[in-house]
N, C-alpha and C positions, 0 to 999 in steps of 0.2 A: 563487327563484320564476321561473316562466316569464313572459316578457313578452307572449306571444301565447297567450291561453287556447285550449285545445283543445276539440274537439267531443265527446270522450269520453275516459275514462281508459283506460290500457292494460289489455287484457283477456286476452291470451294467457298460458297457464300458464308457459311458458318465459321470456317477457319479464318477467313479474312476479317470477319466481324470480331472474332475473339481477339485477334492481334490488335485491332484498333481499340477495343475495349481496354486492353492492357495498357495501351498508351494513354488512354483517357485518365486513368488513375494517377499517372505521373504528371500529366499536363493540367489536371484540375486546379491544384494550388496556384499554378502560374496564371491560368485564365482568371481565377477569382481575384487574385491580387491586381492583375491588369485591369479588370473591370472596375474594381474599387478605385484605382487611381484615375481611370478615365472619368468616372462619375463623381470624383471628389469625396468618396467615402473614406472615413478613417483619418481625416486631417487633424482630428483632435487628439491623436496619439501623443504620448509623451516622447521625449527624445530617445529614451532607452527602448521604448516599445517600437519606435520607428527604426532604430538601428537593428533591433532583433528581426523586424519584418524584412529589412533589406538583406540581412544575412540569410534568412530562410529563402527569400526569393532568388538570391544568387545561387544557392545550392540547388533549389528546385529547377532553375533555368538550365544549369549544367546537366542535371540528371535527365530532364525532359529532352534536351537537345540530343544527348547521346542515345537515349532510347529511341527517339524519332529517327536518328541516323541509321541505326541498325534495323529497326522494324520496317520503315518506309523503303529503305534500300532493298530489302529482301522481297517486299511485297510487289514492287514495281507498280505500273498502272496509275490510277487516279491518286492513291495515297502518296506516291512518289512525286507526282505533279504538285501536290499541295506542299510537300517538303521543299521542292525547288522554289516555289513562290515565297515560302517563309525564309529561304536562305538569302534572298536579295531584296525583297520589297521592304523598304524602311517604314517603321511605324507599326509593325504587327506585334513584335515582342514588347514587353513592358518597358517604358522609358528608362534608359540607363543600362539596359541589359541586352540591347540589340547586338552589339559587337560580339560578345561571347556566344550568344545564341546562334547568330548567323555564321560565325567562324567555324563552328562544328558542322552546320548543315551545308556549307558551301561545297563540301565533297559530293553532294548530290547533284550539283549542276551538270557535270559531265563525267564524274568519276564514281557513279553508283556501283555497288558490287556487281560484277558481271556474272553471267551464267557460265557453265562449263564450256570449253572449246567444242566438245562433242555436240552440245545443243545447237550451236551455230552451224556445224557441219550438217547436222540432220535437216535443218530448215533449208539451207542452200541446196542440198541434194534433192529435197522434195520439190523445191520451186524451180530450179534450173536444170534438173535432170541428171546431175552428176555432182560428185563432191567438189568442194572449192579447189582442191589440188589439181583437178582436171580442167575446171572451168577457167582458172586464172593461171598466169605464168608464175606468180608468187602469191602466197597467202600467209598472213600472220595470224597464228591461232589465238593469241591473246589479244582481246579488243583494246583499243586505245581510248575508247569512250563508251560509256554505258548510261542510258537514261531510262525514261519511264516505260517505253514501249519496245525498245530494241537496243542492241549494242553495235558498235562500229568497229570493223576490222580494216587494216591496211592491206592492200593487194595491188598487183600489177596485172593489167590485161595482157592478152596474147599479143596485142598491138604495141605494148610497151608503155601504156598510160598508167600513171599512178592514180589509184582510186581509193575512195572510202566506201566500204560496203556495209550498209546498215541492215542488220538481220533482226527480224522481229522475234521476240521471245516466244517459245512454244507455249500455247495456252493462254497468252495474254488477252486474247479476244474474249475468252470465257471469263477471265478475272475482271476485266473492265465491265462487261455486261452484268456480272453479279454485283459489282460495286454500285453501278447505276440503279439496279433493282433495289438494293438496300437503301440508297438515298431516296428513291421514289417512295418506298415503304415508310420511311421516316417522315417524308413530306405529307403523306396521307394521314399519319397519326397526329399531325399538328392541327388538323381540322380548320376552324375559323382563322387561326393564326396564319396558316398557310395561304388562305385567301387574302388576308390583309397584307401579307408581305409578297404577294404575287409569286409564291414559291412554285406553283404548277408550271407557269410559263417559263420561269427561270430554269427549272429542272429539265423541261422539254428541250430548251436550247442547249443546255450543257450536254445532254445525251446525244443530240444530233451532231454536235461539233466533235465531241470526244470519240464517238463511234466512227466518224469519218476519218479520224487520224489513223485508224487501223488499216486503211487502204493505202499502201505505198504507191499504187498506181495513180491514185488521185494526187498524192504528194508530188510525184514526178511531174504530173501535169501542171501543178501549181508552181513548181520550181521553174519550169519552162516559161510559164506565163509571167512570172516576176522578172525573169531575164529579159523578156521582150519589153516589159514596162520601162526598165531602166537601162536599156541598151545604149542610150545616148549619154549616160553618166559614167565616166570611166572610174570613178571612185566607189561605185557600187558593184560588187562582184557576187554573182550567183553561180555556184558551181554547175557545170554542164552535166546533164543526166545521160548515162549510158543505157539507153532504152532496151537494148538487146540483153542486158544483164540485170534488168529490173522486172519485178513482178509485184503482186499484191503484198508479199511479205519480205521481199529483198529489194533494196534500193541501192544502186551503184552510181556514184557521182565522182566527178573530178575531185581530187584530194587537194585541199588548200593548206598552205603553210601559214606563216604569220605567228602572232602571239595571242594569248587569251586575254580576257577582260581584266582579271586580277593583275596581270603583269603590266598592262598598259596604264592601269590606274596607279600602280606603285612606282613604275619606272619611266613612264612617258613624260615628255616635256609638256608644258602648258599648251603650246601650239599643236603638238601631236594629239593630245586629248581633245582639244577644241575641234580640230578638223574632223577627227573620227566621230565625235558627237554630232556635228552638223551633217555628216554623211548618214548617220543613223536616222536623224530627223527627216532628211529628204526621202530616205527609203520608206519610212513609215507613212509620212503624210502625203507624199506624191501617190503612193499606192492607194491610200484611202480616198483622198480628196479628188484626185484626177481620174482614177479608174474604179473606185468603189470597192477595193479589196482591203479587208482588215487583216493585217498580220498580227495575230492575237497572242503570240508567244514570245515576248521580248526578253526572255531571261538571258543572263550573261553567257551561258554556255553555247548560245546560238550565233556568236560572232567570232570571227578571226580578224585581227588587226594586222594589215599588210603593209603599213607604212605610207607616208605622203597622203594621209587622209583616206586611204583605200580600206574598205571594210568588206570582208566576206560574210555573207548571210547564209546560215544553215537551217535546216529543219523547216519545211513548209507544210507540215501536217496540220497545224492549227491555223487555218486561213478561213475567213468568212467573207463571202460576197454579200455586201450590203445593197439592198434594193435602191434604185434610183430615187424613189419617193422618199425613203428615209435619209438618203444622202442629201437631198434638197433640204430636208428639215435640219440636219446637222449644220449645213452651210448657212442656213437662215439665222440661227442664233449666233453662230460665229461672226457673220457679217455685221449683225446688229451690235454686238459687243465691240467689234473693231471700230465701227462708226459711232459708237457711244449713243446709239439710238435706243435708249433704255425702254421706251414704250413698246417698240417692236420686239426688243429682247424679252420683255416680260410676257408678251403675247406668245412668243415662240416657246418660252419655258412651259407655258400652260398647254399649248397645242401640240408641241413636239415631244416634250420631256415628261408631261403628265403631272407637273407641279400644280398645287392648288393654292390660289391666292387667299382663299378664305380659311386656310388651315394655319395653325401656329408654326408649322414647320416651313412655311413659305420662305421666310427670310433666310433660314439656314441653307436650304437647297439653292436659293438664288445666289447667295454669297459664295457658296461652294463652287457653283458653275463659273462665276466670274473669276474666282481664285484659279481654277483650272485653265481658264482662257487668258490669263495674264501674259503668257509668252506671246500671244497674238495681239493683245491690246497695247502692250508697251513697245516702244521703239527698239529697245534692247533689253535682253533678259539674261539673268545668271541662274543656272541650275545648281542645286546643292543637295546633299543628303538631308539637311534640315528642312528644306522646302518639300522634298519628297515625303518625309515623315509627316509633315503637316497635312499633305494631301490625303493620306490614309486616315489620319485621326480627326480630320476636319468635321465630318458629320457627327461622330461620336461626341466630340467636344461640344458641338453646337446644340445637339438635342438633349444633352444631359439634364438641362433645366426643364425640358418637356417630359422626360422619362420619370424623373423622381420629383414629384410635387411635395412641397413642404406639408407635413402632417399625414402623408399617405405612406403606407408600408409596402405596397406592391407597385412595381414599375408600370408605366403606360407604354404602349407601342405607338409611336408617332406614325403619321401618314407616310407610306412608302409609295413614291410615284410609280405609276404603271406605264413604263416606257415600252416602246416596241421591243419584241423579243430579240431582234437583231442587235440591240444595244447591250445585251448582257455582257459580252466580252470587251466592251469599251473600257470598263473600269480596270480590267486586267491590263490593257494597253496603257491606260493613263497612269496607273500606279507603278507598273513595271518600268515603263519608259522613263518616268520621273526619277526612279531610283537608279536606272542605268546611266542616264545623263547627269544625274546628281553626283554619282561616283566619279564620272569623268570631269566634273566641274565645268561643263560646257557653257559657254555664253555666246550670244550672237543676236542677229537681227532676224528672229524667227518670223515676225510679222511680215517683213519685206519678202522673205523667202517663200512664205505660204500664201500670200495674197492672191497671186494669179490662179492658184488651184481652188481657193475658196470662192472666188468670184466667177470662175468658169464652170462650165457644165461637165458632168461626168462623161467620159469618152470611152470608146471601145479600146481594148488592148490591141496594139498593132500586130 
């Protein structure tokens, strides 16, 4: 970490690419070994060779995680978002090395290196018309949380309310736009491979959603929308927005107390963790299935655990409104699986999810979808880190026989289903939520809880 906070993250396209390229040289051995293990390559190694490979991988894992912590923390924006995902989604690091990898990167969840106090003062002054010392009754210069797009300061309003003030990093809009342009350039260079993997549609959706996160005015609107959605559930807490102290780059909300995710996982009782997990499930799936809003950023830094099953939800920047037509499609295959109507389920997999029954990948994707839906198929379900890890590695494990054919030296690219663009962020929710609930060891009757939303129509937010 830098000892002297900067006034803005690096924003030039070449500068950011150079930093990521430096990370690539450290991460390449890790990625190659992970790919080998996923595809079953190298299983004929001797015991000594395997021991040496494990030792190299352990050293590479530590170096890669430390390098990522420093570089991604300083870069902010999209690279930091990737680092946050790596810090909590089980199954991304090579098997057996997740804990040491994630332990280092967990600092990125809400404690990324902040910018200088002067940088925040500059933005608040530009947005609210005066420095924070004049706008607020009290202002803490040092942020208590820092993430991909902004950092958060404690303050007190002139009316005496304790608030959290999220201040956008200067120049982060330019940094994110340059990151997205670089990604699009890479996608264009892939040529036919980009077409086969539906990269163009995926990148377009990523760009739209990530750029929308830069508008704190939209985030304030989404926070108010989610408060209305869950107004009748006292265990779901969405902090109130102070509209007069919020703009496109400054967001002022009610300050929540409580404890963080790591603390409740380590110190919470079974009952406390279970109730908190069920609250998170209700928040996620009532929002999606009843109202059509996908909360697509489930990482652990976005929760405060307030006791008695009450959970505070933070950061409403990454929210996606799913069209009614696509929500009907989602509910269609969910209902079919719950009813064990497998003929209808197969038709929905083809017509909604873009699977191909005549392709060798059909069984892999079909089994994967059923695997993800098991919390809704079974009467009672237990979440676990092992289960979350399997969700991430399921496809890679399933297609390895299709990728590496015996007697062939080059891998084949299996069929990639062409799903609606709006589904791009579904996997982020599925994998992230599985890891969050797995860490809480949540269990419950998810089918019974979700059934009314799945069988009902999408309704307007009150």
